[in-house]
C-alpha angles and dihedrals in degrees: 000000000000132000126215123196107195145153097065116170092245128043114239114224120237091245092060099035119123130209107232124208117198119201115203125194125234091277117076118234117259112272112175104185115230099158134024138182141161117228122244093253087055093226100106136049113205122199130185121205144209087243091061101248128113124223126208116210125192113232114203126205086255089058093251116145133203132171115253106168148005119217119204117197110111128083094197138042116294112245103185146357132207140159114271103195145020092291095213088064104032123013095218130149129181127222127195125199134202093256095058097265117144123188131185113210134195100222092198096059099019090234123147103229098181139011134184137171116211131174091251131097108214124203099177136021130191124189118224132183129161106192094192095054109027140047129213129044097309135250138291109220107207135188132178142108095355136067122293125325128324123213112213127184108250092217105041099023089227120143109258103178144313136252100229132204116229089201133028099002108202145149114293116229099189141355143183138197115234119207108193114195090185096063098020092232135123121219137184117226118195135172119207125221087255091058101257118144114216130187125203125186105241114180094035091052097057095100092047091051093049089050091049094242120153114267114200130186116271095213141359140190136188110238097197094232137088137218099041112199104178141006119193134178120216103234091184096064099015085215111080126074120195117206119181121200126181093255101030145004125225139197119214135185104248093210096067103358092244114161116253102173144355122202116190124211123248124257111294091004125122126191117227105183149318147204140209109249099185140321108327093353125104139173121217125190134194136219091258093058103261120138127199129191118210133190111217106221124196110247097189125232116004117256092215122113120280113282114260092227093060096247121145119268117270126238111238136204133220128197127245116196111235106167143359131199124243122233132201110268098193096071138073122265112261131176110267133212112200143182143172132236120199133197105006106207094242128033086008099234124179109213135188110201136186141185127203137205086245088065097250121142117204130187130193121194106224114211117245089235109026113206135178126238121281091261091053096254117132116272117232118237110212125223110268099193136001121181143161136196088251090057089058090050092049093046094055097036089231099198125011088196133026129226094269089060086081090077119093116193091023100062096115092044097047100038096093097036116125116214109224103173139012142187127195119212107194095183090060097030087235131146113202116198129186119205139210092250093054096260120135120200129188121203139168105274093215091054091050090052092050092050090053098043107033128068118231092022095151089106088066093064112107123177090213096052097075141052130206119208120197121188107105121086095193138047114304106236104174141020134192135184100199096193089061089062099038123020090206092072124086113281092218096057123106125172127205133181130198145199092267094059093256119142119195127197110211138190099222093195097055095027088230126148106234097183143343122219117199105201101175089206103112131266114342105243100179143003126206141170125239116242118273093245090057105088128179118173089343093298139089125246131235116224119214117195111200131194095238090076091268140129121198125190117207130198104213096189094055093033094230143112118260101185136008108192109188108148098093115123095205136037115288114249104174144356135204133194126216110206097198101044096039091226135129124219117206122197118203136202093259090058092255123131135206128200116211127195101222102206095048096032089224128139114235111235103262143098132198118206127179126034094317103129096073090053092048089049093051090049091054090053092049091071096242111158100212107132103187133006113183118196125181127203090263090057094050098106092044091051092048090052098043098039098036096239116159116258090234092070119102112222122191117178088330118206117183119192117194137188093046105130099164136094139044 
């Protein structure tokens, strides 16, 4: 299995590119599935995870799956996946993360071909391209934790326009593109979080969108239910519309949106999605991974009262359960994300697929013509394939020996040690590993690679080729070799942080402890070096991000703390330095930001709420030289108009600092 690290801020030229080899241990990395899709060529399963990475899985014609690559490019959990091109021409998919990051990936090579960070948190993305009416690579229609539907360019990931609501603008919980062959028109259906169905003309609005004219919905209807999970149009009849809510699913007549049937969920059961299999046949799945196939039977004239408007009575449908999918009973219950693939090119399989927080991928082969048992009871559809990342590791026997096998004389002592952090120092050919018991060992990186890759590598073990540092009494959580980031710092320094909020400065050549810092701010989650153009008392600072919502700056030369920032209400996600203003901006998990004056250890009077940090970050990268922009509550509307900030943002004494490209 390969690993790709992509989406760096700068593109590396071919002349300076390096071929990376990643050595995994016997235990697979954590991959908690939060999004899943199958590509249009039906040869690859793509999963996004809570940890931020994507995994590519090979799908064979026999519906067997195996992991083939991990893609690293997101710093936050992945919320959704979708195709980003005509797959027959370019095998591209798009991923969107909680922090506003969007990446376009080539699933053949694993390369990230485009990345953007916008102040929007997407929960669903649909690709749209009308070759007869539009140029370019198409659009990504996005909805999420913001009003209405965004239109994003599928090539540049720039915002093109917005589908706007004329009444009751709200967040959109799900959407679907309808291609009607009968009227030769494309439409966008969306359901708001309040349960209002809205319909926008899509193909006929292309010119208006390109000319930046407002595009409003052409009709809307309240559906009398909340928490919509899926909306699907029946392309076989062009009449039925399936809408799945968490507590029920409904069938509507697409012509006038009249209700034909409502099916409520069982006690303690929550629906998660559904799909139209064929004319009058649907599949519905639940949050706990169960799928059910229903035949929609015609029940004749409705028994409801006569319509008040004098129209004729509608024919209704009612569902008959044909089949249900089996699930593994010997495992814990995890949240599932599921989807459905129809009409595989050859041999034309129909597949229901799911991913779990445990990392397990499961496939069910759906019969072409689902039928119940002879007695009328639902037939059970067995699991076709179930696989995890760990299964791929076990199948290929990834490493016959782990990194600690390099140690001779310490084999018994190191056998059960769990490595919790690592740092590679290419200039010294050293691999530094921190362990669960507080031990730090330093080995020759090339030797470690040989131990992992070559059989019979016991001859490579040399008692003089490694060092063991003991100074921590708790799990080592982070490591940093400062000279590797800035050549101005001492080549002998190495910094480590542990679970007990202790940071140690080491001399890695003499194995001596130079100083211990006791931060009392929770486990140290990351260590980083200030930029070289940031100078304080002729030395650079080390930033320590701690789990108790704190950031501590250390002066290694003077062996003292410069700043202890502890007033954050939520976990710290990123920090940036500004060399001219001598301030530190701290971004938190709730999308708020704090600006600290380092020398006085005071918080400037401001607060950012809403998804502002990604926009601030993109402004820094744009090269704009504004140092401070102070906006009070009274100036909120003016700032939103002049700066283009959404009206939904809350701004309180807003201070935006730009041109600060350093930090996490």
